[in-house]
C-alpha positions as CSV (number, residue, x, y, z in Angstrom):
1,M,121.5,126.1,35.3
2,Y,119.0,128.1,37.3
3,N,115.5,129.4,36.8
4,K,116.3,133.1,37.0
5,T,112.7,134.1,37.2
6,V,112.1,132.5,40.6
7,V,110.8,135.1,43.1
8,K,109.7,132.8,45.9
9,I,110.8,129.3,46.9
10,E,109.1,127.3,49.7
11,N,110.8,124.9,52.1
12,I,109.1,121.7,51.1
13,M,110.1,118.2,52.4
14,G,108.6,114.8,51.8
15,R,106.7,115.5,48.6
16,P,107.5,116.5,45.0
17,V,107.9,120.1,44.0
18,E,106.8,121.9,40.9
19,N,106.7,125.3,39.2
20,E,108.9,127.9,41.0
21,N,109.9,125.4,43.6
22,F,111.5,123.2,41.0
23,F,115.0,124.6,41.1
24,G,118.5,124.0,39.8
25,R,117.8,121.0,37.6
26,D,117.3,122.6,34.2
27,A,120.5,121.0,32.8
28,E,119.6,117.6,34.1
29,L,116.0,117.8,32.8
30,E,117.3,118.7,29.3
31,E,119.8,115.9,29.3
32,L,117.3,113.3,30.5
33,Q,114.8,114.3,27.9
34,A,117.4,114.0,25.2
35,I,118.4,110.5,26.3
36,T,114.7,109.3,26.5
37,E,114.3,110.2,22.8
38,R,116.5,107.3,22.0
39,E,116.8,105.0,24.9
40,H,115.1,103.5,28.0
41,V,116.6,104.8,31.2
42,L,117.3,103.4,34.7
43,L,117.5,106.5,36.9
44,L,119.7,106.0,39.9
45,A,119.5,108.6,42.7
46,P,120.0,108.9,46.4
47,R,116.9,109.6,48.5
48,R,115.9,113.3,48.9
49,V,117.7,114.7,45.8
50,G,114.5,115.4,43.8
51,K,114.1,112.3,41.7
52,T,110.3,112.3,41.7
53,S,110.2,116.1,41.2
54,L,112.4,115.7,38.1
55,L,110.1,113.0,36.7
56,H,107.1,115.2,37.1
57,A,108.9,118.0,35.4
58,L,109.8,115.8,32.5
59,V,106.2,114.8,32.0
60,K,105.2,118.5,31.8
61,R,108.1,119.3,29.5
62,V,107.4,116.7,26.8
63,E,103.7,117.5,27.0
64,R,104.4,121.2,26.5
65,D,106.6,120.7,23.5
66,G,104.5,117.9,22.0
67,S,107.4,115.5,21.6
68,A,105.7,112.7,23.6
69,L,102.7,111.7,25.8
70,G,104.2,111.9,29.2
71,V,102.9,109.5,31.9
72,Y,104.0,109.2,35.5
73,A,103.0,106.1,37.4
74,S,104.0,105.1,41.0
75,V,103.7,101.4,41.4
76,A,104.6,101.3,45.1
77,P,101.3,99.8,46.2
78,A,101.4,97.0,43.6
79,T,102.1,93.5,45.0
80,S,101.4,91.5,41.8
81,E,102.2,91.7,38.1
82,A,98.6,92.4,37.2
83,Q,98.4,95.3,39.7
84,F,101.6,96.7,38.2
85,V,100.1,96.7,34.7
86,Q,96.8,98.1,36.0
87,A,98.7,101.0,37.6
88,V,100.6,101.8,34.5
89,L,97.5,101.5,32.2
90,K,95.4,103.6,34.5
91,A,98.0,106.4,34.5
92,I,98.1,106.3,30.7
93,Y,94.3,106.3,30.3
94,Q,93.8,109.2,32.7
95,T,95.7,111.5,30.4
96,R,93.7,113.4,27.8
97,R,95.3,111.7,24.8
98,G,95.4,108.4,26.6
99,R,91.6,108.1,26.6
100,K,91.7,107.5,22.8
101,L,94.1,104.6,23.4
102,R,91.7,103.1,25.9
103,R,88.9,103.1,23.4
104,G,91.1,101.2,20.9
105,L,92.1,98.7,23.6
106,V,88.4,98.0,24.5
107,A,87.7,97.2,20.8
108,R,90.6,94.8,20.7
109,A,89.6,93.1,24.0
110,L,86.0,92.6,22.8
111,G,87.3,91.0,19.7
112,A,89.5,88.6,21.6
113,G,86.8,86.1,22.4
114,R,85.6,84.5,25.6
115,G,88.8,84.9,27.6
116,V,87.9,88.4,28.7
117,K,85.8,88.7,31.9
118,S,85.4,92.5,31.8
119,V,86.9,95.6,30.2
120,K,87.3,98.0,33.2
121,V,90.3,99.2,35.2
122,A,89.3,101.1,38.3
123,G,86.7,102.9,36.2
124,S,89.1,104.1,33.6
125,G,90.5,101.1,31.6
126,I,90.2,97.4,31.5
127,D,90.1,94.6,34.1
128,L,93.1,92.4,33.6
129,E,91.4,89.4,35.2
130,T,90.5,86.7,32.7
131,R,89.0,83.3,32.8
132,T,91.6,81.5,30.7
133,R,94.5,83.8,29.8
134,S,97.5,84.9,31.9
135,W,98.2,88.4,33.0
136,Q,100.9,88.5,30.3
137,D,98.3,87.9,27.5
138,D,96.1,90.8,28.7
139,A,99.1,93.1,29.2
140,D,100.4,92.3,25.8
141,R,97.0,93.0,24.3
142,A,96.8,96.4,26.1
143,F,100.3,97.5,25.0
144,A,99.7,96.3,21.4
145,A,96.9,98.9,21.2
146,I,99.0,101.6,22.9
147,V,101.9,101.4,20.4
148,T,99.4,102.3,17.6
149,S,99.4,105.8,19.0
150,H,100.7,108.5,16.6
151,V,102.5,110.2,19.5
152,P,105.4,108.4,21.3
153,L,104.7,107.5,24.9
154,L,107.2,108.4,27.6
155,I,106.2,106.3,30.7
156,L,108.0,107.1,33.9
157,I,107.6,104.3,36.5
158,D,108.5,105.1,40.1
159,E,109.2,102.5,42.9
160,L,109.4,99.5,40.6
161,P,112.0,97.8,42.9
162,V,109.4,97.6,45.7
163,L,107.3,95.3,43.4
164,V,110.3,93.3,42.4
165,L,111.2,92.6,46.0
166,A,107.6,91.6,46.8
167,L,107.6,89.1,43.9
168,A,111.0,87.7,44.9
169,K,109.7,87.2,48.5
170,S,106.6,85.4,47.3
171,D,108.6,82.9,45.3
172,P,112.1,82.2,46.8
173,S,113.1,80.2,43.7
174,G,113.2,83.5,41.7
175,A,111.1,82.1,38.8
176,R,108.3,84.5,39.3
177,V,110.3,87.7,39.4
178,R,112.4,86.5,36.5
179,T,109.3,85.9,34.4
180,F,108.0,89.4,35.2
181,L,111.3,91.2,34.5
182,Q,111.8,89.2,31.3
183,W,108.3,90.1,30.1
184,F,108.9,93.8,30.9
185,R,112.2,93.6,29.0
186,N,110.5,92.1,26.0
187,L,107.9,94.9,26.1
188,R,110.7,97.5,25.9
189,Q,112.0,95.6,22.9
190,H,108.6,95.5,21.2
191,P,109.3,95.7,17.4
192,D,106.4,98.1,16.8
193,G,107.2,100.2,19.9
194,A,110.8,101.1,19.1
195,N,109.8,104.7,18.3
196,K,106.5,104.7,20.2
197,L,107.2,103.4,23.7
198,R,110.0,104.5,26.0
199,F,110.4,104.0,29.8
200,V,112.3,105.7,32.7
201,L,112.5,103.4,35.7
202,A,113.3,104.7,39.1
203,G,112.9,104.0,42.8
204,S,114.1,104.8,46.3
205,I,115.8,101.4,46.2
206,G,118.1,100.9,43.2
207,L,116.7,98.4,40.7
208,D,120.2,97.5,39.7
209,N,121.1,96.5,43.2
210,V,117.9,94.3,43.5
211,T,118.5,92.5,40.3
212,R,122.2,91.9,41.1
213,R,121.1,90.4,44.5
214,H,118.8,88.0,42.7
215,Q,121.1,87.4,39.7
216,L,118.7,89.0,37.3
217,S,120.9,91.7,35.8
218,D,120.4,90.4,32.3
219,T,116.7,91.5,32.5
220,I,117.7,95.2,32.7
221,N,120.8,95.3,30.5
222,D,118.9,97.2,27.8
223,L,118.5,100.2,30.1
224,R,120.7,103.3,30.0
225,V,122.0,103.9,33.5
226,W,121.6,107.6,34.4
227,P,122.6,108.9,37.9
228,L,121.2,111.9,39.5
229,G,123.4,113.4,42.2
230,P,123.1,116.3,44.6
231,F,123.3,120.0,43.6
232,A,126.6,121.3,42.3
233,P,128.2,123.8,44.8
234,A,127.1,126.8,42.8
235,A,123.5,125.6,42.6
236,A,123.4,124.8,46.4
237,H,124.6,128.3,47.3
238,E,122.1,130.0,45.0
239,F,119.3,127.8,46.3
240,I,120.0,128.6,49.9
241,R,120.3,132.3,49.1
242,R,116.9,132.4,47.3
243,L,115.2,130.3,50.0
244,A,116.4,132.7,52.7
245,T,115.1,135.7,50.6
246,S,111.7,134.0,50.3
247,Y,111.4,133.9,54.1
248,N,112.8,137.5,54.5
249,L,116.0,136.3,56.1
250,E,119.3,138.0,55.7
251,L,121.9,135.3,55.1
252,D,125.5,136.3,55.3
253,P,127.5,134.8,52.4
254,D,129.9,133.2,54.9
255,L,127.1,131.5,56.7
256,C,125.6,130.3,53.4
257,A,129.0,128.7,52.6
258,E,129.1,127.2,56.1
259,I,125.7,125.6,55.6
260,C,126.9,124.0,52.4
261,R,130.1,122.8,54.1
262,A,128.0,121.2,56.8
263,A,126.2,119.1,54.3
264,R,129.5,118.0,53.0
265,S,130.7,116.8,56.4
266,E,133.0,119.7,57.2
267,Q,133.4,121.3,60.7
268,L,130.7,123.6,62.0
269,T,131.5,126.8,63.8
270,T,128.2,128.8,64.0
271,E,126.0,128.1,67.1
272,T,122.8,128.9,65.3
273,L,123.6,126.4,62.6
274,R,124.6,123.9,65.3
275,G,121.2,124.2,67.0
276,A,119.3,123.7,63.7
277,I,121.3,120.6,62.9
278,E,120.8,119.2,66.4
279,T,117.1,119.6,66.1
280,L,117.0,118.0,62.8
281,L,119.1,115.0,63.9
282,D,116.7,114.3,66.8
283,R,113.8,114.0,64.4
284,R,114.6,110.4,63.6
285,T,111.8,109.9,61.0
286,Y,113.8,112.2,58.6
287,F,116.6,109.6,58.5
288,S,115.4,106.3,59.8
289,Y,114.4,105.1,56.3
290,W,118.1,105.0,55.3
291,D,118.6,102.3,58.0
292,E,115.3,100.4,57.3
293,R,115.9,100.2,53.5
294,L,119.1,98.2,53.9
295,H,117.0,95.1,54.8
296,D,114.8,95.5,51.7
297,S,117.6,96.3,49.4
298,L,120.2,93.8,50.5
299,G,118.5,91.2,52.8
300,E,120.4,89.4,55.5
301,P,123.2,88.8,56.3
302,S,124.3,91.5,53.7
303,A,122.3,94.2,55.5
304,S,124.2,93.6,58.7
305,I,127.5,93.7,56.9
306,A,126.5,97.1,55.3
307,R,125.6,98.5,58.8
308,A,129.1,97.5,60.1
309,L,130.7,99.2,57.1
310,L,128.6,102.4,57.6
311,A,129.3,102.4,61.3
312,T,133.0,102.4,60.6
313,C,132.7,105.2,58.1
314,S,130.5,107.3,60.4
315,Q,133.2,107.7,63.1
316,A,135.0,110.5,61.3
317,S,133.9,113.1,58.7
318,E,136.7,112.1,56.4
319,G,135.4,108.5,56.4
320,A,137.5,105.3,56.6
321,T,140.0,103.5,54.5
322,P,139.1,100.3,52.6
323,A,141.5,98.4,54.9
324,A,139.8,99.6,58.0
325,M,136.4,98.8,56.5
326,S,137.4,95.3,55.5
327,Q,138.8,94.7,59.0
328,C,135.5,95.7,60.6
329,I,133.6,92.9,58.8
330,A,136.2,90.2,59.5
331,P,134.2,88.8,62.3
332,L,131.2,88.4,59.9
333,I,133.2,87.0,57.0
334,G,136.2,85.0,57.9
335,D,137.3,83.8,54.4
336,L,139.5,86.4,52.8
337,V,138.4,85.8,49.2
338,E,134.7,85.8,50.1
339,R,135.2,88.9,52.3
340,A,136.9,90.8,49.4
341,K,134.1,89.9,47.0
342,T,131.3,90.8,49.4
343,F,133.1,94.0,50.4
344,K,133.3,95.2,46.8
345,W,129.7,94.4,46.1
346,I,128.2,96.0,49.2
347,V,130.3,99.2,49.0
348,D,129.2,99.5,45.3
349,V,125.6,99.2,46.4
350,L,126.1,101.8,49.2
351,A,127.7,104.2,46.7
352,N,125.0,103.7,44.1
353,D,122.2,104.3,46.7
354,G,123.8,107.5,48.0
355,Y,125.2,106.4,51.3
356,L,128.9,106.6,50.6
357,V,131.3,108.4,48.2
358,E,135.0,107.8,47.6
359,H,137.3,110.7,48.3
360,D,141.1,110.7,48.6
361,G,141.3,106.9,49.0
362,R,138.7,106.8,51.7
363,W,135.0,106.1,51.8
364,R,132.9,108.7,53.6
365,F,129.2,109.5,53.9
366,R,127.9,111.6,51.0
367,S,125.7,113.5,53.5
368,G,127.3,115.0,56.6
369,L,123.8,115.1,58.2
370,L,123.3,111.4,57.6
371,R,126.7,110.6,59.0
372,R,125.9,112.4,62.2
373,Y,122.6,110.6,62.5
374,W,124.2,107.3,61.9
375,A,126.9,107.8,64.5
376,R,124.4,109.0,67.0
377,H,121.4,106.7,66.5
378,V,122.4,103.7,64.6
379,T,126.0,102.9,65.5
């Protein structure tokens, strides 16, 4: 499970880690690589569990063993379909082997006729703007060249749900986002790309939740859902021990266990640990995103319902019963049938996005730190 050769680990927050700082995910990395050899993947993960770091590690792994051309592309800045395709193509063409695919694409584009305005993407690909053709035509032409590669491409796309939400907002009818997602599904089903083109889709907002909200689940039903959870207890203990060693700290085994218990919502007893947690909770920027993302992921009034449910669960470390949670949203949803339906959907979303976990018939916060933040600053 662990990288036994690690001699120093840094305390890094807010950015992906690599090399010796990539810790405790060897089993998950091996499993994800095995799945991507056969299927497209929808990676579901709570925030701050190392999703992006795992994607970067997978790129390096497939490149090292030569099984695929690994490509990582974050499409968070994209606000249109063309910008999405440009970001993905740019990431492909910036790789050493991807440059050859770009040359093939230029040849195809030049042979396409007067529809092409130019053949340049940010200095490293093609310009998807055309005089007569749609973005789909240019994108299809680009990927038709890409699937001619002798080496399979494994394309890891981060933050796709952000674009999907932007498209949905631009066209409330849902037609635009459905057209895009259906095109992307058709690309994944490309007959010439079955063994040459595989995708892993991820994001800080669950794509499954976004598509369910807009009744578009059929556009992603070809994806293998693969969840990434927090460290197993043994990995968490070993990580804390090695992190302390890296900073020349002597960490008593009992205190190490107590730190792990604190993250799982159990009672604290060590004053030093209390002080560290208090300082962390007062830094709202570490946690505020969890509140803000509810609006993007769920929209209103569902986001307000989710906040009411989370407020109820935050009052005790053991969480709340489904009956108590249902009762707390009664003022928001009077009809019993509609309340039950909405309750099931939103709790499912909160569980998938890493807020809640079910334990002994109650729903509690997955993170004890997030529960304390929620009770203090949100509720």
